[in-house]
Structures are given as C-alpha cells and as structure tokens.
LUMVOMAR-993462 format. One record per residue (C-alpha): residue in one letter; x negated, y, z negated. Coordinates in steps of 0.25 Angstrom, whole numbers. Example, Ala and Ser with C-alpha at 12.3 -4.5 7.8 and 13.67 -1.06 7.14 Angstrom:
<atoms>
ATOM  rest  u  v  w
ATOM  a  -49  -18  -31
ATOM  s  -55  -4  -29
</atoms>
This chain:
<atoms>
ATOM  rest  u  v  w
ATOM  m  -212  401  193
ATOM  n  -217  407  182
ATOM  d  -218  419  187
ATOM  r  -205  419  194
ATOM  i  -197  415  182
ATOM  l  -202  428  175
ATOM  k  -198  436  186
ATOM  s  -186  431  186
ATOM  v  -184  432  170
ATOM  i  -189  447  172
ATOM  e  -178  449  182
ATOM  i  -167  443  171
ATOM  t  -171  450  161
ATOM  r  -170  465  171
ATOM  q  -155  463  172
ATOM  r  -147  475  165
ATOM  d  -134  469  163
ATOM  i  -127  456  162
ATOM  d  -122  453  176
ATOM  s  -135  453  184
ATOM  l  -144  446  171
ATOM  e  -133  434  175
ATOM  l  -136  435  189
ATOM  s  -152  436  187
ATOM  l  -150  423  179
ATOM  v  -142  415  189
ATOM  s  -153  421  198
ATOM  t  -165  416  192
ATOM  l  -160  401  189
ATOM  a  -156  400  203
ATOM  e  -171  404  206
ATOM  f  -178  394  199
ATOM  i  -168  383  196
ATOM  p  -163  373  208
ATOM  v  -149  377  207
ATOM  s  -137  376  217
ATOM  a  -128  386  207
ATOM  i  -128  394  196
ATOM  a  -116  401  187
ATOM  l  -116  409  174
ATOM  y  -102  408  165
ATOM  k  -97  417  156
ATOM  s  -87  414  147
ATOM  l  -74  422  145
ATOM  q  -67  428  134
ATOM  n  -51  427  133
ATOM  s  -52  415  142
ATOM  s  -49  401  141
ATOM  a  -61  392  138
ATOM  d  -63  387  152
ATOM  k  -63  400  159
ATOM  v  -77  407  161
ATOM  e  -84  418  170
ATOM  e  -94  414  180
ATOM  v  -102  427  182
ATOM  v  -112  423  193
ATOM  r  -114  409  202
ATOM  l  -125  406  209
ATOM  s  -124  393  222
ATOM  v  -138  390  226
ATOM  s  -140  383  238
ATOM  e  -153  380  250
ATOM  n  -153  386  262
ATOM  n  -159  382  276
ATOM  e  -172  389  273
ATOM  n  -175  382  260
ATOM  g  -170  395  251
ATOM  k  -157  397  243
ATOM  n  -144  403  247
ATOM  y  -139  410  233
ATOM  n  -124  413  233
ATOM  w  -121  421  220
ATOM  s  -107  424  214
ATOM  s  -109  434  205
ATOM  e  -93  438  203
ATOM  k  -86  433  189
ATOM  q  -76  424  190
ATOM  v  -70  418  180
ATOM  v  -71  402  181
ATOM  t  -66  389  174
ATOM  a  -78  384  166
ATOM  n  -80  369  171
ATOM  n  -84  359  161
ATOM  n  -100  360  159
ATOM  v  -97  375  159
ATOM  h  -87  375  147
ATOM  q  -95  363  139
ATOM  c  -108  372  142
ATOM  f  -100  384  135
ATOM  q  -95  377  125
ATOM  s  -108  367  122
ATOM  a  -117  380  123
ATOM  a  -127  368  129
ATOM  v  -131  366  142
ATOM  i  -123  358  150
ATOM  r  -129  348  161
ATOM  s  -119  340  172
ATOM  e  -122  334  185
ATOM  t  -112  332  196
ATOM  d  -107  319  205
ATOM  d  -114  329  218
ATOM  g  -127  330  211
ATOM  y  -128  344  204
ATOM  t  -132  346  191
ATOM  h  -126  357  181
ATOM  l  -133  364  171
ATOM  l  -125  372  162
ATOM  y  -131  383  150
ATOM  p  -126  390  140
ATOM  v  -128  406  140
ATOM  f  -127  412  129
ATOM  l  -123  426  123
ATOM  d  -122  429  109
ATOM  h  -126  416  105
ATOM  k  -114  410  111
ATOM  v  -110  403  124
ATOM  g  -107  416  133
ATOM  g  -110  408  146
ATOM  v  -114  396  154
ATOM  l  -125  396  165
ATOM  s  -123  384  176
ATOM  l  -132  380  185
ATOM  e  -130  368  195
ATOM  s  -140  361  205
ATOM  h  -143  348  212
ATOM  e  -156  347  203
ATOM  i  -159  343  188
ATOM  l  -162  355  182
ATOM  t  -170  351  170
ATOM  p  -182  355  176
ATOM  w  -177  370  175
ATOM  h  -168  369  161
ATOM  t  -179  376  154
ATOM  l  -180  387  163
ATOM  i  -164  389  164
ATOM  e  -164  390  147
ATOM  a  -175  400  149
ATOM  l  -167  409  158
ATOM  i  -154  407  152
ATOM  t  -162  411  140
ATOM  i  -166  424  144
ATOM  y  -153  427  151
ATOM  n  -146  424  137
ATOM  n  -155  433  131
ATOM  y  -153  445  141
ATOM  l  -140  443  141
ATOM  a  -137  445  126
ATOM  i  -148  458  127
ATOM  l  -138  464  140
ATOM  n  -124  459  133
ATOM  e  -128  469  123
ATOM  s  -132  480  130
ATOM  e  -119  480  139
ATOM  r  -107  479  128
ATOM  d  -103  487  119
ATOM  k  -107  484  104
ATOM  l  -95  485  97
ATOM  t  -85  480  106
ATOM  g  -94  469  116
ATOM  l  -88  475  128
ATOM  l  -97  483  140
ATOM  n  -103  493  136
ATOM  r  -104  508  145
ATOM  r  -118  504  148
ATOM  t  -113  492  156
ATOM  f  -100  499  162
ATOM  d  -109  505  174
ATOM  l  -115  494  177
ATOM  k  -104  484  176
ATOM  l  -97  495  185
ATOM  d  -106  497  195
ATOM  k  -107  483  198
ATOM  l  -91  482  198
ATOM  l  -91  494  210
ATOM  q  -103  484  217
ATOM  a  -95  474  219
ATOM  q  -83  480  222
ATOM  r  -91  487  232
ATOM  e  -95  473  238
ATOM  k  -81  468  237
ATOM  q  -77  478  246
ATOM  a  -90  478  255
ATOM  t  -86  463  257
ATOM  y  -71  466  259
ATOM  n  -74  475  269
ATOM  a  -83  468  277
ATOM  s  -73  456  278
ATOM  p  -67  454  291
ATOM  p  -52  460  292
ATOM  t  -41  452  291
ATOM  s  -26  451  290
ATOM  e  -28  448  275
ATOM  k  -39  457  269
ATOM  r  -34  465  259
ATOM  h  -42  477  253
ATOM  p  -49  472  241
ATOM  e  -42  484  232
ATOM  a  -30  479  237
ATOM  m  -24  473  224
ATOM  s  -34  474  215
ATOM  c  -46  484  209
ATOM  t  -54  485  199
ATOM  w  -50  495  187
ATOM  l  -58  503  177
ATOM  a  -51  508  164
ATOM  m  -54  515  152
ATOM  l  -48  511  138
ATOM  d  -50  521  127
ATOM  i  -44  520  112
ATOM  d  -33  529  110
ATOM  n  -36  540  96
ATOM  f  -47  531  94
ATOM  k  -54  545  88
ATOM  s  -42  545  78
ATOM  i  -45  530  76
ATOM  n  -58  533  72
ATOM  d  -56  545  62
ATOM  t  -44  538  55
ATOM  y  -50  525  52
ATOM  g  -65  525  54
ATOM  h  -75  521  65
ATOM  l  -74  506  60
ATOM  f  -60  506  64
ATOM  g  -63  512  76
ATOM  d  -73  503  81
ATOM  e  -62  491  79
ATOM  v  -53  498  86
ATOM  i  -63  495  98
ATOM  l  -67  483  95
ATOM  t  -54  478  96
ATOM  l  -51  484  109
ATOM  s  -63  477  117
ATOM  q  -57  466  112
ATOM  k  -43  468  117
ATOM  m  -50  471  129
ATOM  k  -57  459  129
ATOM  q  -45  451  126
ATOM  n  -36  460  136
ATOM  f  -45  461  148
ATOM  r  -50  449  157
ATOM  n  -65  443  157
ATOM  s  -68  451  171
ATOM  d  -65  463  166
ATOM  l  -75  473  160
ATOM  l  -74  480  147
ATOM  f  -82  491  141
ATOM  r  -82  500  131
ATOM  f  -86  513  136
ATOM  g  -90  518  120
ATOM  g  -81  525  109
ATOM  e  -66  520  112
ATOM  e  -66  520  128
ATOM  f  -67  506  135
ATOM  v  -67  502  150
ATOM  v  -63  490  156
ATOM  i  -65  486  172
ATOM  l  -52  476  175
ATOM  e  -55  467  187
ATOM  p  -48  469  199
ATOM  t  -33  470  197
ATOM  s  -20  479  203
ATOM  p  -17  494  196
ATOM  e  -4  488  190
ATOM  m  -12  474  184
ATOM  a  -22  484  179
ATOM  k  -13  494  172
ATOM  r  -6  482  165
ATOM  v  -20  476  159
ATOM  f  -23  490  155
ATOM  e  -9  491  148
ATOM  r  -9  478  143
ATOM  f  -21  480  136
ATOM  s  -16  494  131
ATOM  q  -5  489  124
ATOM  a  -12  477  117
ATOM  i  -22  489  111
ATOM  a  -9  496  107
ATOM  g  -2  484  101
ATOM  h  -15  480  93
ATOM  d  -15  483  78
ATOM  f  -31  488  74
ATOM  p  -34  487  60
ATOM  q  -31  500  51
ATOM  i  -28  507  64
ATOM  g  -15  501  69
ATOM  k  -12  503  83
ATOM  t  -21  511  94
ATOM  t  -18  512  108
ATOM  i  -28  513  122
ATOM  s  -29  521  135
ATOM  i  -33  516  147
ATOM  g  -35  523  161
ATOM  f  -40  513  171
ATOM  a  -44  517  186
ATOM  r  -47  509  201
ATOM  l  -63  504  201
ATOM  m  -66  506  215
ATOM  e  -78  502  222
ATOM  t  -81  515  228
ATOM  d  -79  522  213
ATOM  y  -90  527  204
ATOM  p  -92  522  191
ATOM  h  -89  536  185
ATOM  t  -77  538  195
ATOM  i  -70  527  191
ATOM  l  -72  530  175
ATOM  v  -68  543  178
ATOM  r  -55  538  184
ATOM  a  -51  527  172
ATOM  d  -56  540  163
ATOM  k  -44  549  168
ATOM  a  -33  538  168
ATOM  l  -39  536  153
ATOM  y  -39  551  151
ATOM  y  -25  552  157
ATOM  a  -20  541  146
ATOM  k  -25  549  135
ATOM  e  -18  559  139
ATOM  h  -4  554  141
ATOM  g  -1  546  129
ATOM  k  -14  537  127
ATOM  n  -11  520  125
ATOM  c  -9  520  140
ATOM  v  -16  515  153
ATOM  f  -16  525  167
ATOM  n  -23  522  180
ATOM  y  -30  532  185
ATOM  d  -26  530  198
ATOM  e  -10  530  196
ATOM  l  -12  544  189
ATOM  l  -20  547  201
ATOM  a  -7  544  211
ATOM  n  2  549  201
ATOM  g  -5  563  201
ATOM  l  -8  561  185
ATOM  l  -22  563  188
ATOM  s  -31  568  200
ATOM  e  -45  563  205
ATOM  k  -51  577  202
ATOM  q  -44  578  189
ATOM  t  -56  577  177
ATOM  t  -56  573  163
ATOM  g  -65  571  152
ATOM  s  -67  558  147
ATOM  a  -55  552  140
ATOM  v  -56  557  127
ATOM  i  -50  552  114
ATOM  f  -39  558  108
</atoms>
C-alpha cells in the first residue's frame, strides 16, 4: 500500500501542466479511496456567485468481474454550485454531508495564492473517515505543486497564460477537436446529422497595442507596463471564462475563442476593441488595439493558425489600425492569398 501511494505521488509530481495534474489527482484518489464519484470545481471570474467551473468528473462503479468501471468527463463546463460546494468555497473548510440514499459527501477546499480557488468533491457509500488523512495529504501535495505549475504557466506581469503554455494548450484543443470529429464520422447517418462546424468553430485572434513603441518612448516603460496590465484586466472582464487568454510577450496577446459563428466572433472582437478605444489610460489618455483572427481547424498545425491570424493582424496594422479583420474574409475577398507571406506583425 505504501509503495503504491509513493508511486502515485511520484506520478502526480511528474505532470507538467495543470490539466494533467488535475486528472492525476482524481485518478490517484479513485485508486485508493472507495468512492463512487469525484469532481473538481474551480471558481470563475466575472460570474455569479452560484456558478463554478467543473473541470473534471469521474464516476466509479463495480463490474461483474469484481473490478471497477471508470467513466471520465474532462470537458470543462460551467455548472451551478450546490449548497455544499458554495459553503466549502465560502468557509474554506471541509464540508461533510449525507444523503437519504446513503451517500456520504466530503468536500475539500483547494488553495491557490492563499485563497480558495477550487473545491474537490468526493461521494461514497462508505464512511470516509479512515481515509481522511490520506485524502488531505494528497490534496496538500496537489496544492503545493499547483502553485509551482501555475507560476510557470502564467505571465508574471498580467497573470495571463504565457507563450510557453500556448503550444501545449493548443495541441490539446486540436486533439479534442480531432476526437470530436472522429466521433461524428463514426456516428450513424441521419437526416438531422449536421457537420459540427456548420454553425460554429473555434477562433484564434492576435491582438496588438497600436503605437506601443511610441508610448514607451514618450512616457516610459512604467506607463507602458500599466497599459499592458490594464489591457489584460480588460481581457479577463470581457471574454468568457472558457476562452483562453495569452500574453505572447511585449504588447502582443492571443485569444482562443470558444466555438461560435464567424459573425459572432467578429462582434466579440470588435466590442473588445471598442472597449479599449474608449478607455482613458492614466497620463497617456487614449490608445487602441488591432486584431486579426482566423478559424482554428482540427486539421491545422499550430504554426499555420498563428501565421493566418498574424497575416490578418498585419493587414489591420497597414490599413488604419484600431480595426478587426478575419483572415478567411480577407482571403475570400482577394485581399490576401494563401501564398502571400509576411513577417510577424510589427509595431508602427
């Protein structure tokens, strides 16, 4: 037992990204604790108090061969927190409850930066008191390692995801899209069967602060950093919790927008561009951003997607700045070509 626990701890600390760390924690708990379900919830920014993000859920059941069946759900979704989950977030304490059908529920707070950032929920037909010490030990290991990974994945100035994390996040997203497409292809044909991209798709946008070099040269890097910090805060406020926000370095940012229509994607980016243009920055006054975005297809390579968004951004920079362009629209209108090559978007 002790050797198995030690190996599981090693496996937890072997993970190199937060998504894998979460799966490893839940898997380890399910291996040693007699649970019927485990779920991990995270708090949401800019959302009502009763809404949380369910990042992973595992259901465990017995099979006919004295073994266990594991049913994973690792697709993140926003759910309404029940009273126990809400109480655990608020009290930062372990919450225990029992249901009429004989289930025991234990909820443990998960800490990040000395505050409750999540709740781990365990459900069992058994009393879990004998495993309490083990559960708390594994959660403590998870908390400690989560802090390390979170620091390595985040940009220090803005708190957004950093360039290093982008490749891993995008690879996982593309893989998930490929699996969804494969499931669609394998499903029986019906009259109502529609292509998963018929209504919406994922989008990648590159955002760049206009005339940023001039801001630094005129007002100094301290005010330049303030512009970057304010922009990042506006991004967190304006985009959904499920959208991925990155700072690529300097004044360049990337947004991966959850599936939506081309028209809605453009409206979202235009609305954000207008929010920045209407903001008064201390000492500087007004500044603007340019945005180029492109469709993110499961058959694409990450570099290809970035190049397309970058071309649209470059086009925006050369055609007045403070504007938003869709790569596919530019292509369809003959304003860009697939063979056209440009360097990275530059600061004018």
